[in-house]
N, CA, C and O atoms as a Tinker XYZ file with bonds, in Angstrom:
   276  protein
     1  N    104.257000 -103.628000 -114.182000    73     2
     2  CA   103.544000 -103.753000 -115.431000    64     1     3
     3  C    104.498000 -104.332000 -116.475000    63     2     4     5
     4  O    105.680000 -103.991000 -116.534000    81     3
     5  N    103.943000 -105.215000 -117.289000    73     3     6
     6  CA   104.735000 -105.843000 -118.334000    64     5     7
     7  C    104.141000 -105.511000 -119.698000    63     6     8     9
     8  O    102.924000 -105.592000 -119.871000    81     7
     9  N    104.969000 -105.140000 -120.665000    73     7    10
    10  CA   104.458000 -104.863000 -122.012000    64     9    11
    11  C    103.766000 -106.085000 -122.613000    63    10    12    13
    12  O    104.172000 -107.222000 -122.373000    81    11
    13  N    102.730000 -105.840000 -123.386000    73    11    14
    14  CA   101.976000 -106.854000 -124.135000    64    13    15
    15  C    101.292000 -107.888000 -123.242000    63    14    16    17
    16  O    101.036000 -109.009000 -123.680000    81    15
    17  N    100.999000 -107.529000 -122.018000    73    15    18
    18  CA   100.282000 -108.412000 -121.106000    64    17    19
    19  C     98.861000 -107.889000 -120.942000    63    18    20    21
    20  O     98.633000 -106.680000 -120.984000    81    19
    21  N     97.917000 -108.786000 -120.757000    73    19    22
    22  CA    96.517000 -108.398000 -120.578000    64    21    23
    23  C     96.273000 -108.179000 -119.090000    63    22    24    25
    24  O     96.558000 -109.047000 -118.265000    81    23
    25  N     95.734000 -106.992000 -118.757000    73    23    26
    26  CA    95.425000 -106.648000 -117.376000    64    25    27
    27  C     93.939000 -106.345000 -117.248000    63    26    28    29
    28  O     93.314000 -105.834000 -118.178000    81    27
    29  N     93.386000 -106.665000 -116.095000    73    27    30
    30  CA    91.994000 -106.331000 -115.812000    64    29    31
    31  C     91.916000 -104.876000 -115.359000    63    30    32    33
    32  O     92.714000 -104.420000 -114.541000    81    31
    33  N     90.940000 -104.160000 -115.908000    73    31    34
    34  CA    90.716000 -102.763000 -115.546000    64    33    35
    35  C     89.439000 -102.670000 -114.729000    63    34    36    37
    36  O     88.421000 -103.260000 -115.091000    81    35
    37  N     89.490000 -101.937000 -113.636000    73    35    38
    38  CA    88.309000 -101.715000 -112.808000    64    37    39
    39  C     87.678000 -100.381000 -113.180000    63    38    40    41
    40  O     88.390000  -99.425000 -113.488000    81    39
    41  N     86.354000 -100.303000 -113.155000    73    39    42
    42  CA    85.701000  -99.029000 -113.464000    64    41    43
    43  C     86.061000  -97.963000 -112.431000    63    42    44    45
    44  O     86.002000  -98.212000 -111.227000    81    43
    45  N     86.429000  -96.785000 -112.904000    73    43    46
    46  CA    86.751000  -95.666000 -112.022000    64    45    47
    47  C     86.585000  -94.381000 -112.838000    63    46    48    49
    48  O     87.522000  -93.924000 -113.493000    81    47
    49  N     85.396000  -93.816000 -112.789000    73    47    50
    50  CA    85.092000  -92.626000 -113.595000    64    49    51
    51  C     85.978000  -91.443000 -113.241000    63    50    52    53
    52  O     86.404000  -90.702000 -114.127000    81    51
    53  N     86.263000  -91.257000 -111.953000    73    51    54
    54  CA    87.113000  -90.144000 -111.535000    64    53    55
    55  C     88.513000  -90.288000 -112.137000    63    54    56    57
    56  O     89.101000  -89.303000 -112.584000    81    55
    57  N     89.040000  -91.499000 -112.149000    73    55    58
    58  CA    90.366000  -91.742000 -112.721000    64    57    59
    59  C     90.359000  -91.452000 -114.225000    63    58    60    61
    60  O     91.278000  -90.820000 -114.744000    81    59
    61  N     89.326000  -91.914000 -114.912000    73    59    62
    62  CA    89.217000  -91.694000 -116.358000    64    61    63
    63  C     89.193000  -90.201000 -116.674000    63    62    64    65
    64  O     89.835000  -89.761000 -117.627000    81    63
    65  N     88.459000  -89.422000 -115.885000    73    63    66
    66  CA    88.401000  -87.970000 -116.109000    64    65    67
    67  C     89.779000  -87.332000 -116.005000    63    66    68    69
    68  O     90.046000  -86.315000 -116.646000    81    67
    69  N     90.645000  -87.921000 -115.208000    73    67    70
    70  CA    91.996000  -87.385000 -115.016000    64    69    71
    71  C     93.028000  -88.017000 -115.955000    63    70    72    73
    72  O     94.211000  -87.679000 -115.909000    81    71
    73  N     92.560000  -88.953000 -116.819000    73    71    74
    74  CA    93.470000  -89.587000 -117.773000    64    73    75
    75  C     94.161000  -90.834000 -117.263000    63    74    76    77
    76  O     95.220000  -91.211000 -117.764000    81    75
    77  N     93.561000  -91.484000 -116.256000    73    75    78
    78  CA    94.141000  -92.692000 -115.671000    64    77    79
    79  C     93.175000  -93.865000 -115.809000    63    78    80    81
    80  O     91.987000  -93.686000 -116.078000    81    79
    81  N     93.711000  -95.063000 -115.618000    73    79    82
    82  CA    92.890000  -96.273000 -115.512000    64    81    83
    83  C     93.308000  -97.005000 -114.245000    63    82    84    85
    84  O     94.466000  -96.949000 -113.833000    81    83
    85  N     92.356000  -97.688000 -113.638000    73    83    86
    86  CA    92.632000  -98.477000 -112.427000    64    85    87
    87  C     92.828000  -99.913000 -112.876000    63    86    88    89
    88  O     91.906000 -100.548000 -113.388000    81    87
    89  N     94.044000 -100.420000 -112.676000    73    87    90
    90  CA    94.456000 -101.725000 -113.191000    64    89    91
    91  C     94.834000 -102.645000 -112.043000    63    90    92    93
    92  O     95.475000 -102.222000 -111.081000    81    91
    93  N     94.430000 -103.906000 -112.150000    73    91    94
    94  CA    94.854000 -104.924000 -111.181000    64    93    95
    95  C     96.172000 -105.505000 -111.704000    63    94    96    97
    96  O     96.227000 -106.045000 -112.809000    81    95
    97  N     97.223000 -105.388000 -110.903000    73    95    98
    98  CA    98.532000 -105.867000 -111.350000    64    97    99
    99  C     98.792000 -107.294000 -110.870000    63    98   100   101
   100  O     97.893000 -107.962000 -110.358000    81    99
   101  N    100.032000 -107.749000 -111.042000    73    99   102
   102  CA   100.394000 -109.123000 -110.707000    64   101   103
   103  C    100.225000 -109.446000 -109.223000    63   102   104   105
   104  O    100.047000 -110.609000 -108.860000    81   103
   105  N    100.281000 -108.433000 -108.370000    73   103   106
   106  CA   100.135000 -108.665000 -106.934000    64   105   107
   107  C     98.677000 -108.876000 -106.532000    63   106   108   109
   108  O     98.392000 -109.299000 -105.412000    81   107
   109  N     97.753000 -108.578000 -107.455000    73   107   110
   110  CA    96.334000 -108.685000 -107.134000    64   109   111
   111  C     95.761000 -107.381000 -106.606000    63   110   112   113
   112  O     94.562000 -107.291000 -106.338000    81   111
   113  N     96.610000 -106.370000 -106.455000    73   111   114
   114  CA    96.178000 -105.053000 -105.979000    64   113   115
   115  C     95.863000 -104.164000 -107.174000    63   114   116   117
   116  O     96.379000 -104.377000 -108.271000    81   115
   117  N     95.004000 -103.159000 -106.950000    73   115   118
   118  CA    94.694000 -102.229000 -108.038000    64   117   119
   119  C     95.414000 -100.904000 -107.820000    63   118   120   121
   120  O     95.524000 -100.404000 -106.700000    81   119
   121  N     95.896000 -100.357000 -108.924000    73   119   122
   122  CA    96.641000  -99.103000 -108.907000    64   121   123
   123  C     96.221000  -98.254000 -110.096000    63   122   124   125
   124  O     95.694000  -98.769000 -111.083000    81   123
   125  N     96.454000  -96.963000 -109.999000    73   123   126
   126  CA    96.183000  -96.059000 -111.111000    64   125   127
   127  C     97.431000  -95.935000 -111.983000    63   126   128   129
   128  O     98.549000  -95.781000 -111.491000    81   127
   129  N     97.200000  -96.008000 -113.293000    73   127   130
   130  CA    98.262000  -95.843000 -114.275000    64   129   131
   131  C     97.763000  -94.899000 -115.351000    63   130   132   133
   132  O     96.557000  -94.816000 -115.584000    81   131
   133  N     98.666000  -94.186000 -116.014000    73   131   134
   134  CA    98.241000  -93.337000 -117.125000    64   133   135
   135  C     97.552000  -94.182000 -118.203000    63   134   136   137
   136  O     98.060000  -95.232000 -118.594000    81   135
   137  N     96.410000  -93.721000 -118.671000    73   135   138
   138  CA    95.643000  -94.460000 -119.674000    64   137   139
   139  C     96.455000  -94.684000 -120.941000    63   138   140   141
   140  O     96.244000  -95.672000 -121.644000    81   139
   141  N     97.379000  -93.780000 -121.241000    73   139   142
   142  CA    98.172000  -93.904000 -122.469000    64   141   143
   143  C     99.115000  -95.110000 -122.444000    63   142   144   145
   144  O     99.672000  -95.469000 -123.481000    81   143
   145  N     99.301000  -95.735000 -121.292000    73   143   146
   146  CA   100.134000  -96.937000 -121.197000    64   145   147
   147  C     99.428000  -98.184000 -121.729000    63   146   148   149
   148  O    100.066000  -99.218000 -121.926000    81   147
   149  N     98.116000  -98.097000 -121.964000    73   147   150
   150  CA    97.319000  -99.272000 -122.295000    64   149   151
   151  C     96.517000  -99.085000 -123.572000    63   150   152   153
   152  O     96.179000  -97.966000 -123.959000    81   151
   153  N     96.222000 -100.202000 -124.215000    73   151   154
   154  CA    95.325000 -100.217000 -125.364000    64   153   155
   155  C     94.126000 -101.073000 -124.968000    63   154   156   157
   156  O     94.297000 -102.221000 -124.558000    81   155
   157  N     92.906000 -100.526000 -125.087000    73   155   158
   158  CA    91.721000 -101.323000 -124.720000    64   157   159
   159  C     91.610000 -102.566000 -125.599000    63   158   160   161
   160  O     91.929000 -102.536000 -126.788000    81   159
   161  N     91.161000 -103.638000 -125.001000    73   159   162
   162  CA    91.014000 -104.908000 -125.701000    64   161   163
   163  C     89.677000 -105.515000 -125.313000    63   162   164   165
   164  O     89.406000 -105.737000 -124.133000    81   163
   165  N     88.856000 -105.778000 -126.293000    73   163   166
   166  CA    87.575000 -106.446000 -126.033000    64   165   167
   167  C     87.726000 -107.916000 -126.381000    63   166   168   169
   168  O     88.126000 -108.274000 -127.489000    81   167
   169  N     87.398000 -108.759000 -125.414000    73   167   170
   170  CA    87.519000 -110.200000 -125.596000    64   169   171
   171  C     86.143000 -110.831000 -125.691000    63   170   172   173
   172  O     85.183000 -110.304000 -125.128000    81   171
   173  N     86.028000 -111.957000 -126.396000    73   171   174
   174  CA    84.768000 -112.695000 -126.360000    64   173   175
   175  C     84.432000 -113.062000 -124.913000    63   174   176   177
   176  O     85.333000 -113.298000 -124.108000    81   175
   177  N     83.169000 -113.111000 -124.591000    73   175   178
   178  CA    82.712000 -113.358000 -123.224000    64   177   179
   179  C     83.321000 -114.635000 -122.649000    63   178   180   181
   180  O     83.760000 -114.635000 -121.498000    81   179
   181  N     83.359000 -115.709000 -123.410000    73   179   182
   182  CA    83.886000 -116.985000 -122.897000    64   181   183
   183  C     85.359000 -116.854000 -122.498000    63   182   184   185
   184  O     85.778000 -117.416000 -121.486000    81   183
   185  N     86.131000 -116.127000 -123.273000    73   183   186
   186  CA    87.546000 -115.954000 -122.960000    64   185   187
   187  C     87.708000 -115.052000 -121.746000    63   186   188   189
   188  O     88.531000 -115.335000 -120.875000    81   187
   189  N     86.941000 -113.978000 -121.675000    73   187   190
   190  CA    87.011000 -113.071000 -120.524000    64   189   191
   191  C     86.662000 -113.819000 -119.241000    63   190   192   193
   192  O     87.319000 -113.629000 -118.218000    81   191
   193  N     85.645000 -114.656000 -119.285000    73   191   194
   194  CA    85.260000 -115.438000 -118.094000    64   193   195
   195  C     86.396000 -116.355000 -117.665000    63   194   196   197
   196  O     86.696000 -116.474000 -116.477000    81   195
   197  N     87.020000 -116.997000 -118.639000    73   195   198
   198  CA    88.119000 -117.914000 -118.341000    64   197   199
   199  C     89.287000 -117.165000 -117.694000    63   198   200   201
   200  O     89.884000 -117.658000 -116.737000    81   199
   201  N     89.609000 -115.994000 -118.205000    73   199   202
   202  CA    90.707000 -115.202000 -117.644000    64   201   203
   203  C     90.402000 -114.720000 -116.232000    63   202   204   205
   204  O     91.314000 -114.595000 -115.414000    81   203
   205  N     89.145000 -114.449000 -115.937000    73   203   206
   206  CA    88.755000 -113.944000 -114.631000    64   205   207
   207  C     88.473000 -115.043000 -113.618000    63   206   208   209
   208  O     88.301000 -114.764000 -112.432000    81   207
   209  N     88.424000 -116.289000 -114.075000    73   207   210
   210  CA    88.130000 -117.411000 -113.193000    64   209   211
   211  C     89.265000 -117.626000 -112.198000    63   210   212   213
   212  O     90.417000 -117.772000 -112.607000    81   211
   213  N     88.963000 -117.649000 -110.889000    73   211   214
   214  CA    90.022000 -117.849000 -109.899000    64   213   215
   215  C     90.568000 -119.270000 -109.880000    63   214   216   217
   216  O     91.615000 -119.519000 -109.280000    81   215
   217  N     89.872000 -120.214000 -110.531000    73   215   218
   218  CA    90.277000 -121.611000 -110.477000    64   217   219
   219  C     90.870000 -122.107000 -111.785000    63   218   220   221
   220  O     90.991000 -123.314000 -111.999000    81   219
   221  N     91.238000 -121.182000 -112.659000    73   219   222
   222  CA    91.780000 -121.637000 -113.944000    64   221   223
   223  C     93.172000 -122.217000 -113.762000    63   222   224   225
   224  O     93.927000 -121.791000 -112.888000    81   223
   225  N     93.503000 -123.197000 -114.598000    73   223   226
   226  CA    94.818000 -123.817000 -114.532000    64   225   227
   227  C     95.819000 -122.937000 -115.264000    63   226   228   229
   228  O     95.505000 -122.340000 -116.293000    81   227
   229  N     96.990000 -122.868000 -114.738000    73   227   230
   230  CA    98.058000 -122.142000 -115.408000    64   229   231
   231  C     98.753000 -123.118000 -116.337000    63   230   232   233
   232  O     99.229000 -124.169000 -115.907000    81   231
   233  N     98.810000 -122.765000 -117.611000    73   231   234
   234  CA    99.466000 -123.636000 -118.579000    64   233   235
   235  C    100.961000 -123.371000 -118.532000    63   234   236   237
   236  O    101.401000 -122.226000 -118.636000    81   235
   237  N    101.721000 -124.410000 -118.380000    73   235   238
   238  CA   103.168000 -124.279000 -118.333000    64   237   239
   239  C    103.760000 -125.114000 -119.457000    63   238   240   241
   240  O    103.262000 -126.200000 -119.754000    81   239
   241  N    104.822000 -124.614000 -120.084000    73   239   242
   242  CA   105.448000 -125.412000 -121.133000    64   241   243
   243  C    106.022000 -126.704000 -120.553000    63   242   244   245
   244  O    106.478000 -126.744000 -119.411000    81   243
   245  N    105.987000 -127.736000 -121.353000    73   243   246
   246  CA   106.530000 -129.018000 -120.898000    64   245   247
   247  C    108.022000 -128.876000 -120.660000    63   246   248   249
   248  O    108.719000 -128.190000 -121.407000    81   247
   249  N    108.500000 -129.523000 -119.624000    73   247   250
   250  CA   109.928000 -129.474000 -119.307000    64   249   251
   251  C    110.699000 -130.220000 -120.391000    63   250   252   253
   252  O    110.283000 -131.289000 -120.839000    81   251
   253  N    111.799000 -129.659000 -120.797000    73   251   254
   254  CA   112.630000 -130.323000 -121.805000    64   253   255
   255  C    113.527000 -131.324000 -121.114000    63   254   256   257
   256  O    114.158000 -131.029000 -120.099000    81   255
   257  N    113.570000 -132.511000 -121.685000    73   255   258
   258  CA   114.448000 -133.543000 -121.126000    64   257   259
   259  C    115.860000 -133.301000 -121.640000    63   258   260   261
   260  O    116.059000 -132.925000 -122.795000    81   259
   261  N    116.814000 -133.518000 -120.785000    73   259   262
   262  CA   118.223000 -133.362000 -121.195000    64   261   263
   263  C    118.574000 -134.485000 -122.154000    63   262   264   265
   264  O    118.245000 -135.648000 -121.921000    81   263
   265  N    119.247000 -134.119000 -123.235000    73   263   266
   266  CA   119.676000 -135.133000 -124.202000    64   265   267
   267  C    120.993000 -135.750000 -123.765000    63   266   268   269
   268  O    121.906000 -135.081000 -123.281000    81   267
   269  N    121.040000 -137.006000 -123.955000    73   267   270
   270  CA   122.311000 -137.705000 -123.664000    64   269   271
   271  C    122.961000 -138.015000 -125.011000    63   270   272   273
   272  O    122.319000 -138.548000 -125.916000    81   271
   273  N    124.238000 -137.675000 -125.127000    73   271   274
   274  CA   124.893000 -137.840000 -126.407000    64   273   275
   275  C    125.804000 -138.929000 -126.444000    63   274   276
   276  O    126.428000 -139.178000 -127.475000    81   275
């Protein structure tokens, strides 16, 4: 888990009753974490769809060219 990163949460009522949330991590697997580790975030539908799309492009910063002096 990385601080200030957006993670997808899966519904799990039993986990919530115990104070946990089921989160999909970077590996693509879901795990239980203490709910206090996270802050709920509601996103506009269009943004949520884009984040959940399996075919979205990953934006990478442009490579910096080496300066010649």
